[in-house]
Each structure stands twice: as C-alpha cells, then as structure tokens.
C-alpha positions in Angstrom: 88.4 -6.6 224.0 91.5 -5.8 226.3 91.8 -2.6 225.0 88.5 -1.8 226.6 90.1 -1.2 230.1 93.6 0.0 228.8 92.4 3.6 228.6 89.5 6.2 228.1 90.0 6.2 224.0 88.0 3.2 223.6 85.0 5.1 225.5 85.2 7.7 223.6 85.6 6.7 220.1 83.1 4.1 220.5 80.0 6.3 221.9 78.2 6.7 219.0 77.8 2.9 218.9 76.7 2.6 222.4 74.1 5.2 222.2 72.9 3.2 219.3 72.8 -0.2 221.0 71.4 1.2 223.7 68.4 2.8 221.8 67.8 -0.3 220.0 67.8 -2.2 223.3 65.7 -0.1 225.2 63.1 -0.5 222.4 63.1 -4.2 222.4 62.8 -4.0 225.8 59.8 -1.8 225.5 58.3 -4.1 222.6 59.4 -7.3 225.0 57.3 -5.8 227.6 54.3 -5.0 225.2 54.1 -8.4 224.1 54.2 -9.8 227.5 51.0 -7.5 228.3 48.9 -8.7 225.4 50.1 -12.3 226.5 48.7 -11.7 229.7 45.3 -10.3 228.5 45.1 -13.1 225.8 44.9 -15.6 229.1 42.6 -13.6 231.0 40.2 -13.7 228.0 40.5 -17.0 227.8 42.6 -17.3 225.0 46.0 -19.5 224.8 48.3 -19.4 227.1 51.3 -18.6 225.1 52.0 -15.6 222.6 54.5 -16.6 219.4 55.6 -19.5 221.7 56.3 -17.9 224.6 54.4 -17.1 228.1 53.9 -13.8 229.3 56.7 -14.3 232.0 59.3 -15.2 229.4 58.7 -12.4 227.8 58.5 -10.2 231.1 62.0 -11.5 231.4 63.2 -10.3 227.8 62.1 -7.7 228.4 64.1 -7.2 231.9 67.3 -8.5 230.3 67.1 -5.8 227.3 66.6 -2.7 229.3 69.3 -3.6 231.9 71.5 -4.6 228.8 70.4 -1.2 227.6 71.7 0.7 230.7 75.3 -0.8 230.2 74.9 0.4 227.0 73.8 4.2 228.2 76.2 4.2 230.6 78.9 3.8 228.4 77.9 6.6 226.2 77.5 8.6 229.2 81.1 8.2 230.2 82.7 8.5 226.6 80.4 12.0 226.5 81.7 13.0 229.7 85.6 12.2 228.7 85.1 14.1 225.2 83.9 17.1 226.7 86.5 16.7 229.3 89.2 16.5 227.0 87.3 19.1 224.6 87.3 22.0 228.2 91.0 20.8 228.3 92.1 22.1 224.7 90.0 25.2 225.1 92.0 26.5 228.1 95.4 25.1 227.0 94.5 27.6 223.8 93.6 30.6 226.0 
C-alpha cells in the first residue's frame, strides 16, 4: 500500500484495474438506486415496506456510497491516463 504514495508508477500500472472497479461500482450504484425506487413504489402501493430486507433509504445510502467509491476509482483511472500520456509525449519529443 505504501508504494501507492511513493510515485506515479503505481497509478500508471493499475489504471485498467481502476477503470474496471469504477465501472462495476457505478453500475452497482445505479442498481441500488433502482431497487430503492422499486421499494419506494411498493410502499406507496401499500405492499410491505421492505424489499430484500432493507428499507428504500438503506438502498439509497448504498447507492450513494457505491457512487462515491466509483468517483474515486474514475479519478485514479483519469490520473493514470494523464500520467501515461504525459510520459508518452516526453518520449516522442526526445526521439525527434
């Protein structure tokens, strides 16, 4: 974990993993929000007030947490792409 803060190599090396984690977390957040909306509709229609054991506010909280986590992953991915592009640009300038 310490290598994460010692240099940009960690971010450049793991940008693919960060993108995949960002995608998964984003879709999980969307799915949690949809389940929360369905649970809210069930309450309005008079059905039970829990869906899969959780109240709609809990599903919304899970959606918010997942989307905040995905923002961190996407930010790491974007920084990795930027650092890679900057390094590639330096190499092409040195060659010419």
